[in-house]
N, C-alpha and C positions, 0 to 999 in steps of 0.2 A: 504493500500500500504506500510505501514511502516514495514511489516513483512519480506520484501525482501531487500537484499542488493542493488538491482538495476542492473546496467550494468558495467561490469568490463573488464579488459584486463590482460594478463599475464605480469609479471615483467620480462623484458629481459634486459640483460646487455647493449645492443646497445642503449637502450632508456634512460639509466641513464646518467647524473643526471637529465635530463629534467623532468622525471616523478616525481621527488621528489619536484618539484615546483608546488603547487596546481593550480597556475594560468595558467599553460601550459597543463593541462589535463582536460579541460572542458568535462563534460559528462562521466567521469570515476568515478564510485562510489566505486569500490573496486579493489584490486589486487589479482591475483592468483599466489602463489609462487610454483615453482617446488620444492617439498620438498627436494630432494636429493642435490640440489644446495646450500642449506642454512643450512645444519646440522653442518658442521665443523666450529670451530672458524676461523675468517678471513674475507675477503671481502664479501663472500656470506652471512654470518650471519649478518654482518653490514648492507648490503643492505636490508635484510629482516626487520631489526629493523627500518631502515629509512623509508621503505615503510609503515610499520605499524604506524609510526608517522604521515603519510600523509592521509592514507585511511585505512578502514578495510581490513583485508587480510583473505584468506582461503588457506589451504595447499592442494596440489594435487601431489601425488606420483606415482612412477612407480616400486618401488622395494619391495613392501610389500609381493608379491608372495602369495596372499591369496588362490589361487587355487593349489599351489604347494604341493608336498609331503614332502619336507624338513621341519623340525620344524621351526616355526616362530622365527625370530631372536629377542631375548629379548632386546639386546643392541640397535638395530635399532628402535624398538618400543619405548623404553625409550627416545631415541634421538628425535624422532618425537614428542612425548608428551612434551618434554622440549621446542622444538622450538615453538610448539603451545602455550605454556605458555608465552614464551618470547614475542611473537607477538600478543597475545590475538586472535589467529586465531578463526574465527567463526565456522569453522568445518574442518574436515580432510577427504580427499577422496583418493582413489586409484582405480585400474582397476580390473574388474572381469575377472581374467586371472591367468595363472602362468607365472612367469618371471624368474624363476631359477630352477635348478635341480642338484642334487648331489653336492650341495655346490657351484655351479658356476652360475653366472648371465648369462642369455641368451640374454639380450639386445633386447628382443622382447616381445610383449604382446601376448602370446599363448592362444587361447581360451580354456575354461574349457569344457570337455565333459559334455553334458547335460543329466545326469543320476541321479537316486536316490542316488547312492553312492556319487556322487559329491555334491548333496544337503546336505547329512549328513556331509561330510567333510567340506564344506563351513560353515555350521551352527556352528560347533565346533570352527572353526578358527575365525569367526566373533565374537563369544562370548569372545574368548580369547583377541582379539584386543580391544574390548570395555572395558574390565577390566582394560587395561592400559590407554586408552584414557579418561576414566571416563565419565562425563556427556557431554563432547563435542560431537556433532553429528558426525557420521561416515557414509560415503556414498561410493558406488561402481559405477564405470562408465561402461556402455556397450561398449566394444571395437569393432573396426572393425576387421573382420577376413576374411581369404582367403582360409581356408581349412574346410572340413566337415569330421567328424568322422564316421566310418562305423556303430557304434552302438550309437544311439542318440535318446532316446525315446521322448524327448521334443524338440519342436522348441524353438527359442530364447525367444519369448514373454512368452510362457507358463513357461519356466524355470525361467525367472525373476519374474513372478507373484508368483510362488511357493516359491522362495527364500525370497521374501518380506513377504509372509504370514508366513513362518516359523521363520524368524529372526527379522522382523521389520526393517531390514537395509534400509537406505535411498538410493535413486538413484541420481547419477549425470548423467542425461540423455543427451547423445551426439546425437543431432538431425542429424548432418551430418553423423554419423556412422549408424544411422537407414537407411538413404537414401542409403549410400554406400552398406551396407550389403544386403538390399532388392534388389537393382539393380544387385548386383553380384550373388545373390543366388536365385533370382526369387520370392522374397517376396512382400507383399503389405505394403508399408510404411505407408499409411494412416490407414489401419487396425491395424498396430502395435501401432501407436500413440493412436488410439481409445481404444485399449485393455489394455494399461498400467495402473498400480495402481497409479492414479494421485496423491493421497495423499502422496505417497512416494517420489515424485520428489522434491529434495532439491535444485538442481542447474541444469542449462542447459549449455551445450557447443554448440557453433556454429563454423563452420570452412568452409574453401574451400577444394577442392580436385582436383585430376588430373584424367581426363577421357581418358583412352588409347584406347577406343573403345571396346576391348574385356573384359576389367576389369577396375574398378574405384579404385584408390588408395587414401587412406586417408592421404594426404600429408601435410595438414595444410600450404599450400603455395600459396593460392590464395583467392580472395574474395568469399563470399557466392554466391551460385547460387539461382535463384528465387524459384525453387521447395523446397529447404531446408528452405528458409524463410517461405514459405507457410506451411510446416510441423510444423515449430516453432509456427506459429500463431494458427494452429490447436491444438497444445499441450496447449498453453496458454488459449484457450477457455475452456479447461477442468481443468487446474490447477489454473487459476488466476495468479497473478504476481509471478514470481519466479526469483531468481538471475540468471543472464545470462552473460556468458563470451564468447567473440570471441577469438578463438585461431589462431595465425599465427606464426608458428615456423620455417618454412623453407623459404629461400629467403626472409628473414625478411625485411619488407618495412620500410620506414621512419615513424616517429611517427604520422604525420598528416594522412597518409594513414590508419594506424591502427585505429586511432580515428574515421575516417570516417566510417569504418566498425562497430565500436561500436555504432555510431550514427544510422546506418542502423538498427541495432538490436533494439534500443530504439524506432525508428519510427515504426518498424514492430509491436512491442508490443503495442504502443499507438493506432494503428489501430484497435486492437481487445479488448483493455482494456479501461476503462473509464478514466483512468488517469495514466500516466507514472510516476515512482518514480522520485523525484527531487534529484539533486546532493546535497551532504552535504555541 
């Protein structure tokens, strides 16, 4: 059980400075930092350093643009690597998407077309990113998506498997996104979990969503639903213990409500594993 960080929450300004007091965050084993919020000198970087003094941290970004056609930004990569050094981040992750085009940020996580050309493109860019991040593990998250491309030879699962086979990239597996995507596009969420390369899963995200009836939106603004918890347990039965983080970004609740969802994740894991990781 020592190989996993345990159960964490995102570092949010509204919960500071309470989260910097270890006695007020029982059950929280690590923090996930939104990378772009902590790169520049100032309060954001100071908060990252304070968090790292309390618990282990991991970095999770949205601006890498790994799937984009613009050249990777070397200054951004260097800044992320420096932040990882400052905080002794256990790993760095971003999203399997493109988030910019023609030098402009899109402020959206646009899905990558699932083609052989995209696999070639991603493989080259993953290699370039790793050269900057060095030995620190690098993972990509499966994003939620709401469009389908006309030409798409691979389904999402097959594309992920091929990408892992070609590059060895680790996965930040968002279980809620698996549920949302399968519900919206007619997939089988259980089969998706069963077909994943379990050895590649470095971290798990759990979250709530908003069901509008005709579509489910990955809003990160509600508690987990039971089917997502069941998918998480199905995943753990294959992977064993894996670092798990509950995301709540919109309509941010008070800290006790957030910690209660973190406790739900720990209890769900304990139900399928022989022993849940202890807090440091």
